[in-house]
C-alpha positions in Angstrom: -8.4 1.4 -31.5 -4.8 1.0 -32.4 -2.5 1.2 -29.6 -0.6 4.1 -30.8 -3.9 5.9 -31.9 -4.9 5.6 -28.3 -1.8 6.5 -26.6 -1.4 9.4 -29.1 -4.8 10.7 -28.0 -4.1 10.3 -24.3 -1.1 12.1 -25.1 -2.4 14.6 -26.8 -5.0 15.2 -24.5 -2.3 15.8 -21.6 -0.1 18.1 -23.9 -3.4 20.4 -24.9 -4.3 21.0 -20.8 -0.3 22.0 -21.0 -0.9 23.8 -23.9 -4.2 25.5 -22.6 -2.8 25.9 -19.4 0.4 28.2 -21.0 -2.1 30.3 -23.3 -4.2 31.0 -20.4 -1.1 32.2 -18.4 0.0 34.4 -21.5 -3.9 35.7 -21.4 -3.6 36.7 -17.7 0.0 38.3 -17.8 0.4 39.7 -21.5 -3.6 40.0 -22.9 -3.0 37.3 -25.3 -6.1 35.3 -26.8 -7.2 32.2 -25.3 -8.7 30.3 -27.7 -11.8 29.0 -25.7 -12.3 32.4 -24.5 -12.8 33.2 -28.2 -15.0 30.2 -29.1 -17.5 31.3 -25.8 -17.6 35.2 -26.9 -18.1 33.8 -30.7 -21.4 31.6 -29.3 -22.7 34.6 -27.5 -22.3 37.1 -30.8 -23.8 34.3 -32.7 -27.0 33.2 -30.3 -30.1 35.4 -30.8 -31.0 37.9 -28.2 -34.0 36.1 -26.6 -32.2 32.9 -25.9 -29.2 34.7 -24.8 -31.5 36.3 -21.9 -33.3 33.3 -21.1 -30.0 31.9 -20.4 -28.5 34.6 -18.6 -31.9 35.0 -16.3 -31.9 31.1 -15.9 -27.9 30.4 -15.2 -27.2 33.5 -14.3 -23.1 34.0 -14.3 -23.0 30.2 -14.8 -24.2 30.6 -18.6 -20.7 32.2 -19.8 -18.8 29.5 -17.7 -20.5 26.8 -19.1 -19.6 27.8 -22.7 -16.2 28.6 -21.3 -16.1 25.2 -20.1 -17.3 23.5 -23.0 -15.2 25.5 -25.3 -11.8 24.4 -22.9 -13.3 20.4 -23.4 -13.5 20.9 -26.7 -10.4 22.3 -27.5 -8.7 19.6 -25.0 -10.8 16.8 -27.5 -9.1 18.6 -30.3 -5.9 18.5 -29.2 -5.9 14.6 -28.3 -7.2 14.2 -32.1 -4.1 15.8 -33.0 -2.1 13.8 -31.0 -3.8 10.6 -32.5 -3.2 11.4 -35.5 0.7 12.7 -35.2 1.6 9.5 -33.5 -0.3 7.5 -36.1 1.9 9.1 -39.0 4.7 7.0 -39.0 6.7 9.7 -41.0 6.5 12.2 -38.6 6.4 10.1 -35.4 9.5 7.6 -36.6 12.4 7.4 -38.5 12.9 11.0 -37.6 15.4 13.0 -34.8 13.6 14.2 -31.6 14.4 17.7 -32.5 12.3 17.2 -36.3 9.5 15.3 -34.3 9.1 18.5 -31.9 8.8 20.8 -34.9 6.3 18.8 -36.3 4.3 18.3 -33.5 4.3 21.8 -32.8 3.7 23.0 -36.6 0.7 21.1 -37.4 -1.5 21.9 -34.3 -0.5 26.0 -34.9 -1.7 25.4 -38.3 -4.8 24.1 -37.4 -5.6 26.2 -34.5 -4.3 29.2 -35.9 -7.1 28.9 -38.7 -9.9 27.6 -36.2 -9.1 31.0 -34.2 -9.2 33.2 -37.5 -12.6 31.8 -38.2 -13.9 32.6 -35.0 -12.0 36.1 -34.9 -13.9 37.0 -38.2 -17.2 35.2 -37.5 -17.4 37.4 -34.2 -16.6 40.6 -35.9 -15.4 42.4 -33.1 -15.0 46.3 -33.8 -12.3 48.1 -32.2 -11.5 44.9 -30.6 -8.0 44.6 -28.5 -8.3 41.0 -30.4 -6.3 41.3 -33.6 -5.1 39.2 -35.8 -1.1 39.8 -35.0 -2.3 39.4 -31.2 -4.1 36.2 -32.1 -1.0 34.5 -34.2 1.8 35.6 -32.2 -0.1 34.3 -28.7 -0.6 30.9 -30.1 3.0 30.2 -30.6 4.1 29.4 -27.0 1.1 27.0 -26.5 1.8 25.3 -29.5 5.8 24.6 -28.7 4.5 23.5 -25.2 2.2 21.0 -27.0 4.9 19.9 -29.4 7.6 19.6 -26.6 5.1 17.4 -24.5 4.8 14.8 -27.7 8.3 14.9 -28.3 9.1 14.0 -25.1 6.5 11.3 -24.3 7.1 9.9 -27.6 10.6 9.1 -26.8 12.8 7.2 -29.2 11.2 5.2 -32.3 10.6 1.6 -31.0 12.5 -0.9 -33.2 10.1 -2.4 -36.0 12.2 -5.3 -36.6 11.4 -8.1 -34.6 15.2 -9.5 -34.3 16.2 -5.8 -33.5 13.3 -6.1 -30.5 15.0 -9.6 -29.5 18.4 -8.0 -29.3 17.3 -5.2 -27.3 18.7 -5.3 -23.6 17.4 -7.1 -21.0 16.2 -4.2 -18.7 15.5 -1.5 -21.9 11.8 -1.9 -21.9 11.6 -1.7 -18.2 13.6 1.9 -18.3 11.9 3.1 -21.1 8.4 3.0 -19.3 10.0 4.6 -16.4 11.4 7.3 -18.2 8.1 7.7 -19.9 5.9 7.6 -16.9 7.9 9.8 -14.6 8.2 12.5 -17.7 4.1 11.9 -18.0 3.9 12.5 -14.4 6.0 15.7 -14.0 4.2 17.0 -17.3 0.9 16.3 -15.5 1.8 18.3 -12.3 2.7 21.0 -14.3 -0.4 20.7 -16.1 -2.4 20.6 -13.7 -1.0 23.4 -11.2 -1.4 25.7 -14.3 -5.4 24.3 -14.8 -5.8 24.7 -11.0 -4.6 27.9 -10.8 -6.8 28.7 -14.0 -10.0 27.5 -12.4 -9.5 29.2 -9.0 -9.0 32.2 -11.0 -12.7 32.4 -12.8 -14.5 30.6 -9.8 -13.0 32.6 -7.2 -15.8 34.2 -5.1 -17.2 37.2 -6.1 -17.0 40.4 -3.9 -20.6 41.3 -4.3 -22.5 42.3 -1.7 -26.5 42.3 -1.0 -27.4 45.7 -1.1 -30.8 46.9 0.2 -33.3 48.7 -2.5 -33.9 52.1 -1.4 -36.5 54.4 -2.6 -34.1 57.6 -1.7 -31.1 56.6 -4.0 -29.7 59.5 -2.6 -28.9 58.1 0.6 -24.8 57.4 0.5 -25.1 54.5 2.9 -27.1 52.8 0.4 -24.2 53.2 -2.7 -22.5 50.3 -3.8 -18.5 50.4 -3.7 -17.0 49.7 -7.1 -15.3 47.0 -6.2 -18.5 45.2 -4.6 -20.6 46.4 -7.8 -22.4 43.3 -9.2 -21.3 42.0 -12.8 -23.0 39.8 -15.3 -21.6 40.1 -19.0 -21.0 37.6 -21.8 -16.8 38.3 -21.1 -14.6 35.7 -19.2 -12.4 38.4 -18.7 -13.5 42.0 -19.2 -12.3 44.0 -22.4 -9.1 46.2 -21.6 -9.9 49.5 -23.7 -7.3 52.0 -24.1 -9.4 55.4 -23.6 -6.4 57.8 -25.1 -7.2 56.1 -28.6 -10.8 55.3 -28.2 -13.4 57.1 -30.2 -17.2 57.2 -30.0 -19.3 56.8 -33.5 -22.7 58.2 -33.5 -23.9 57.2 -36.8 -27.1 55.8 -38.8 -30.4 57.8 -39.2 -28.4 61.1 -38.7 -27.8 64.6 -40.4 -24.1 64.2 -39.3 -22.1 61.5 -37.9 -20.0 62.2 -34.9 -16.4 61.0 -33.8 -15.7 62.0 -30.3 -12.9 60.9 -27.9 -12.9 61.0 -24.2 -11.9 64.2 -23.6 -14.4 66.0 -26.1 -17.2 64.0 -24.1 -15.6 65.3 -21.2 -15.9 68.9 -22.4 -19.4 68.6 -22.7 -22.4 69.2 -20.2 -21.7 67.2 -17.2 -24.4 65.0 -15.7 -24.5 63.5 -12.2 -27.1 61.1 -10.9 -27.7 58.1 -8.6 -29.2 55.2 -10.2 -29.6 51.3 -9.5 -29.1 48.8 -11.7 -30.5 45.3 -11.4 -29.9 42.1 -13.6 -32.9 40.2 -15.3 -32.0 37.4 -13.3 -32.0 38.8 -9.6 -34.3 36.9 -7.3 -36.0 38.7 -4.1 -33.4 39.2 -1.6 -30.2 38.3 -4.4 -27.3 40.4 -4.8 -27.3 40.9 -8.7 -28.4 44.9 -7.6 -26.3 47.7 -6.8 -26.3 51.3 -6.8 -23.6 53.9 -7.7 -23.3 57.5 -8.4 -22.9 58.0 -12.2 -21.0 61.0 -14.1 -21.4 61.6 -17.8 -23.5 63.3 -20.3 -27.1 62.9 -21.6 -27.3 60.5 -24.3 -30.3 63.1 -25.9 -27.4 65.6 -26.2 -25.3 63.6 -28.7 -28.4 62.6 -30.5 -29.4 66.2 -31.0 -25.8 67.2 -32.0 -25.8 64.4 -34.7 -29.8 65.1 -36.1 -31.5 62.2 -35.6 -33.9 62.1 -38.7 -37.4 61.3 -38.1 -37.5 57.7 -39.4 -35.2 56.5 -36.6 -37.4 54.9 -33.7 -34.6 53.0 -31.9 -30.7 53.5 -30.5 -28.5 51.0 -30.7 -25.5 50.5 -28.4 -22.4 48.6 -29.7 -19.9 47.4 -27.6 -15.8 46.5 -27.8 -16.8 42.9 -27.7 -19.2 42.5 -30.1 -22.5 42.8 -28.0 -25.4 45.2 -29.1 -28.5 46.3 -27.5 -31.0 48.9 -28.3 -33.6 50.9 -26.6 -36.5 52.8 -28.3 -35.1 56.4 -29.2 -38.1 58.0 -26.9 -35.9 56.2 -24.0 -32.7 57.4 -25.3 -34.0 61.1 -25.3 -34.9 60.9 -21.7 -33.3 63.3 -19.7 -32.0 60.6 -17.3 -30.2 58.2 -20.0 -26.6 59.2 -19.5 -23.4 57.9 -21.5 -21.4 57.4 -18.0 -17.4 57.9 -18.1 -17.1 58.1 -14.1 -18.7 55.9 -11.4 -18.9 56.9 -7.7 -16.4 59.9 -8.4 -14.0 57.7 -10.0 -13.1 57.0 -13.5 -15.0 54.2 -14.7 -13.4 50.5 -13.7 -12.8 47.8 -16.9 -14.8 46.0 -15.1 -17.8 47.9 -15.6 -17.1 49.7 -19.1 -14.5 51.8 -19.0 -14.3 54.3 -20.7 -18.2 54.5 -21.3 -21.3 52.7 -20.9 -25.2 53.5 -20.9 -26.9 54.0 -17.9 -30.9 53.8 -18.6 -33.2 53.9 -15.8 -35.7 51.4 -15.5 -34.3 49.0 -17.9 -33.0 46.2 -16.6 -28.8 45.9 -16.4 -28.4 44.1 -19.8 -29.6 47.3 -21.7 -27.0 49.3 -20.0 -24.6 48.8 -22.6 -20.9 48.6 -21.4 -17.5 49.6 -23.6 -19.7 51.3 -25.7 -17.8 52.2 -29.6 -20.5 53.0 -31.1 -23.9 54.5 -31.0 -26.4 54.0 -34.4 -29.9 55.5 -34.9 -32.0 53.0 -36.5 -35.8 52.1 -37.6 -36.4 49.1 -35.9 -34.1 46.7 -34.4 
């Protein structure tokens, strides 16, 4: 491999790590787009339900973290390739000022990764998602500036290409230049490593879940699980944050009348309150992926009766803000105990558990109890 290509790849990997660290902080602090997260989300959206269920059953929460980690690795490799290409292109890496190189080193990665992000966004087709095209485009600017700055700093001044010029260079120049580059790389590595270590620690921090003993009497208060300790398994690295003041629920499909209801309208309907235990399909005997809570909301059948479900319908499909969807038989949807919950243990439904609305379907595993619902469709078959 050409030395400049190899060096460009390594510097690109380093710059990519720093860029991803910046992007991660933007995701945490400002709710921006983190490209590996979007890539992992797209993968889950395109994965057939049977395969997805098997992955969750086998790997539990490691399923989403495996996809996320692979996406992070792929993104770093892309940055390395971009670094190699930029270092090989002499019209960009040599013969121009450091400011011009910084602009070039930032612009190309932005165009490439923005195009990839747009493709992922439209492939996933996430409806009513907090991830919008403007948010994607704006939140990707700072990471690419960080990448461009890293490459421009570590590239340094162009090497003299003429042999005579090289011979005439002051005796200690080469050593001094290498030392400066080494110091720059060390500082950049420390910054990138600190950010990435923080990110990994944030994602893989110990869960607050606690083991809950199943009880035949769910009404016994000591068997309730606090909201903060209630188990959580879903396809998201970060739970979607939905603005309940602008949120609407759409009921459509094989119905006589389509419905569009906001949260206040749902809360004005007849209130249903019940205790239910949810369990993950991958839970083991004595495992902690099982929790009990008091749920408050409305009967799903009340909404379906309002809409007037047609006789040809035999399934009801929940669609979530993160692109997840799951269907249950119409007979199950019409049971009195099948609930659309907006409160959990007497408090508004937490973001982690599906705010502003989730399904509670007794007798089915947690994956069938859709969170962050934005629409309900009556269909014929699934």
